[in-house]
C-alpha positions as CSV (number, residue, x, y, z in Angstrom):
1,M,80.1,116.3,73.8
2,Y,82.1,113.5,75.8
3,K,80.0,110.4,77.7
4,W,81.1,110.3,80.7
5,D,78.4,108.7,81.5
6,I,79.1,105.6,79.8
7,F,83.1,106.0,80.1
8,L,82.7,105.9,83.8
9,A,80.2,102.5,84.1
10,P,83.0,100.0,83.9
11,Y,84.8,101.8,86.9
12,K,82.3,102.3,89.1
13,Q,80.8,98.1,88.1
14,A,84.6,97.5,88.8
15,V,84.7,99.2,92.5
16,E,81.3,97.8,93.3
17,E,82.6,94.6,92.7
18,L,86.2,95.2,94.0
19,K,84.8,96.3,97.3
20,I,82.9,92.5,98.1
21,K,85.8,90.9,96.9
22,L,88.1,92.7,99.2
23,K,85.7,92.7,102.4
24,G,85.4,89.1,101.7
25,M,88.9,88.5,102.6
26,R,88.4,90.2,105.4
27,S,85.1,88.2,106.3
28,Q,87.2,84.5,105.6
29,F,89.7,85.6,108.3
30,E,87.0,86.0,110.4
31,L,85.7,82.5,110.2
32,D,88.8,80.9,110.8
33,S,89.3,83.1,113.9
34,N,92.1,84.8,113.2
35,P,92.8,88.6,113.4
36,S,92.5,90.1,109.6
37,P,94.8,91.8,108.6
38,I,92.2,94.0,107.2
39,E,90.8,96.6,109.3
40,F,88.1,98.1,106.0
41,V,87.5,98.8,102.5
42,T,86.8,101.8,100.9
43,G,86.1,102.3,97.3
44,R,85.4,105.3,94.8
45,V,85.5,106.3,91.3
46,K,87.3,110.0,90.6
47,P,85.4,112.5,90.4
48,I,84.9,114.0,86.9
49,A,86.7,118.0,88.0
50,S,89.5,115.2,89.2
51,I,90.1,113.5,86.3
52,L,90.1,116.7,84.2
53,D,92.6,118.6,86.6
54,K,94.8,115.4,86.4
55,A,94.7,115.0,82.8
56,K,95.3,118.4,82.2
57,H,98.9,118.9,84.9
58,K,99.9,115.0,83.2
59,E,99.1,116.3,80.6
60,I,97.1,113.3,79.2
61,P,94.6,113.4,76.2
62,L,91.1,112.5,77.1
63,D,91.1,109.7,74.3
64,Q,94.0,108.3,76.5
65,L,92.2,108.1,80.1
66,E,92.2,104.7,80.1
67,R,95.7,103.6,79.0
68,E,97.3,106.5,81.0
69,M,95.0,107.1,84.4
70,Q,95.8,104.3,86.6
71,D,93.6,105.4,89.5
72,I,90.2,106.2,88.0
73,A,88.5,103.5,89.9
74,G,90.3,103.7,93.6
75,L,90.1,101.1,96.6
76,R,91.9,101.8,100.0
77,M,92.4,99.1,102.3
78,M,93.3,100.1,105.8
79,C,95.5,98.1,108.1
80,Q,96.1,98.4,112.2
81,F,99.6,97.5,111.8
82,V,102.2,98.4,109.4
83,D,103.6,94.3,108.9
84,D,99.6,93.5,107.9
85,I,100.3,95.6,105.0
86,H,102.9,93.6,103.3
87,T,100.6,90.4,104.5
88,V,97.5,92.1,102.4
89,V,100.0,92.5,99.5
90,N,101.0,89.2,98.9
91,L,96.7,88.3,99.2
92,L,96.5,90.9,96.5
93,R,99.6,88.8,95.0
94,N,97.8,85.6,95.1
95,R,94.4,86.1,93.4
96,N,93.6,85.2,89.6
97,D,90.7,87.6,89.4
98,F,92.8,90.2,88.2
99,E,96.0,91.3,87.3
100,I,99.0,93.0,88.9
101,V,100.6,95.4,86.4
102,E,102.5,97.6,89.1
103,E,103.5,98.0,92.4
104,R,104.8,101.1,93.9
105,D,105.8,101.1,98.0
106,Y,105.9,104.6,99.5
107,I,106.2,103.1,103.1
108,S,110.0,102.0,102.5
109,H,110.5,105.1,100.2
110,K,108.4,107.5,101.3
111,K,107.7,110.8,99.2
112,T,109.8,113.9,100.0
113,S,105.9,115.4,101.6
114,G,106.5,112.2,104.3
115,Y,103.6,110.3,102.6
116,R,103.4,106.6,103.0
117,S,101.3,103.8,101.4
118,Y,101.7,101.1,99.3
119,H,100.0,101.3,95.6
120,V,98.9,98.3,93.8
121,V,97.5,99.0,90.4
122,I,95.7,96.1,88.8
123,R,94.1,95.7,85.3
124,Y,90.3,94.1,86.3
125,P,88.0,92.5,84.2
126,V,84.6,94.0,83.9
127,Q,81.9,91.7,82.5
128,T,79.4,94.2,80.7
129,I,76.6,93.2,78.1
130,H,79.0,93.9,75.1
131,G,81.7,91.6,76.8
132,E,84.5,91.8,79.0
133,K,86.4,95.3,79.5
134,K,89.4,95.4,81.2
135,I,90.6,98.6,83.3
136,L,92.8,99.6,85.8
137,A,92.4,100.3,89.3
138,E,94.3,101.2,91.8
139,I,93.9,99.6,95.8
140,Q,95.9,101.6,98.6
141,I,97.5,99.8,101.5
142,R,97.8,101.8,104.5
143,T,97.5,101.9,108.2
144,L,94.9,104.4,109.5
145,A,97.6,106.8,111.2
146,M,98.7,107.2,107.3
147,N,95.4,107.7,106.1
148,F,94.6,110.0,108.9
149,W,97.7,112.4,107.8
150,A,97.2,111.7,103.8
151,T,93.5,112.9,104.5
152,I,94.2,115.8,106.1
153,E,97.3,116.7,103.0
154,H,94.8,116.1,100.3
155,S,93.1,118.9,101.6
156,L,96.0,121.4,102.5
157,N,96.6,120.3,98.8
158,Y,93.4,121.4,97.4
159,K,93.8,125.3,99.6
160,Y,97.5,125.8,98.6
161,K,97.2,124.1,94.7
162,G,100.4,121.9,96.3
163,A,102.4,125.3,96.7
164,F,102.2,124.9,101.0
165,P,104.0,127.5,102.5
166,I,107.4,126.5,104.1
167,D,105.8,126.1,108.1
168,I,102.7,123.8,106.8
169,K,105.3,121.8,104.6
170,T,107.8,121.5,108.1
171,R,104.9,120.7,110.2
172,L,103.3,117.8,107.7
173,Q,106.7,116.5,107.3
174,R,106.4,116.2,111.4
175,A,103.5,114.9,111.6
176,A,103.9,111.7,108.9
177,E,107.0,111.1,111.0
178,A,104.8,111.5,114.1
179,A,102.1,109.5,112.4
180,F,104.8,106.6,111.3
181,S,106.6,106.6,115.3
182,L,103.0,105.9,116.5
183,D,102.7,102.9,113.6
184,E,105.7,101.6,114.9
185,E,104.7,101.8,118.7
186,M,101.9,99.8,118.0
187,S,103.7,97.1,116.1
188,I,105.7,96.0,119.3
189,I,103.1,96.0,121.1
190,R,100.5,94.3,118.4
191,G,100.3,91.2,120.7
192,E,98.6,92.5,124.0
193,I,96.3,95.0,121.5
194,Q,95.0,91.7,119.5
195,E,94.5,90.2,122.6
196,A,92.4,93.4,124.0
197,Q,90.4,93.2,121.2
198,V,90.0,89.1,121.3
199,F,88.9,89.8,124.9
200,F,86.3,92.8,124.6
201,T,84.8,91.3,121.2
202,R,84.1,87.9,123.5
203,N,83.0,90.0,126.6
204,K,80.6,91.4,124.0
205,E,79.5,88.5,122.7
206,L,78.7,86.8,125.7
207,K,76.6,90.2,127.1
208,N,74.7,89.7,123.7
209,E,73.9,86.3,124.2
210,E,72.5,86.7,128.1
211,K,70.2,89.5,127.3
212,G,68.9,87.3,124.1
């Protein structure tokens, strides 16, 4: 009987710690009164059923999961603008609390499906009562539009088990291009958007002060 609770414990700990650390990056920008390149951060440990499905598909033996499966612990960092993704990646490269072992740029080199995102695989040291344990975790950095598309594609992938009907596949590819066009348009008016957001936030704070 595989002891999943024991196996997954350090991954769960890593996700919780990394969420706090990565959210802290956003807070530091706010303290400096600078627009944050990070919109929000989420994290999860891959469900056991998904681990087993992927292990079977990739032909990974259970005793090799730690070494060969990089996304058992997964974090997502959402950005408003495409340029922010590269800013966030550079911030991750400059950290010394984990080691980057691999980067995959699916923005400059999108997948044939239309998928876009930037993946950073890290080796993160988890402190346990039995000593330090280094585990692999994957951080995905993407825009909100990229995330919306990826979430829909992921759901459809489960429905069709990867074998998309031609019309669905074509529409997904069109949707991916539409999402990227939206990102490009938003990047062009980035300055206007950020000024408006600052104006809105200040007005809201002033109104709250008046009520208080």
